[in-house]
LUMDREN-615044 format. One line per field, with one value per residue (C-alpha): residue number from 1; residue in one letter; y, z, x. Coordinates in steps of 0.2 Angstrom, whole numbers. Each point is the difference from the previous one (the first is absolute). Layout:
seq	[NUM_...]
type	[A_...]
y	[Y_...]
z	[Z_...]
x	[X_...]
END
This chain:
seq	[1_2_3_4_5_6_7_8_9_10_11_12_13_14_15_16_17_18_19_20_21_22_23_24_25_26_27_28_29_30_31_32_33_34_35_36_37_38_39_40_41_42_43_44_45_46_47_48_49_50]
type	[X_X_X_X_X_X_X_X_X_X_X_X_X_X_X_X_X_X_X_X_X_X_X_X_X_X_X_X_X_X_X_X_X_X_X_X_X_X_X_X_X_X_X_X_X_X_X_X_X_X]
y	[509_8_-16_-8_14_-2_-19_2_13_-12_-15_11_7_-19_-5_17_12_-12_-3_18_5_-13_8_17_-7_-9_14_13_-11_-2_19_4_-12_9_17_-5_-6_15_12_-10_-3_15_-3_-13_9_2_16_8_18_9]
z	[542_-1_4_-16_-11_8_-3_-18_-3_8_-12_-15_3_-1_-16_-10_-6_-6_15_4_-16_2_17_-7_-15_11_13_-14_-8_16_4_-19_2_18_-8_-14_12_11_-15_-8_14_0_-18_6_11_-4_10_-16_6_-18]
x	[592_18_7_-8_7_17_0_-7_14_14_-6_0_18_6_-8_2_-13_-13_-9_1_-8_-13_-5_-1_-10_-13_-2_-2_-14_-9_1_-6_-15_-4_2_-13_-12_3_-3_-14_-12_-9_-6_-12_-11_-19_-3_-10_5_-2]
END
């Protein structure tokens, strides 16, 4: 995994900030989706412990 990050960083340095911003945006969207799933998964249980 660290090799992939280093490879992406080296490739983005050659082409300007566009690729870096694209990677950051993609990672943040995936992270937000995982965070939403983690926070909302507890609301679907049917324990009925009123």
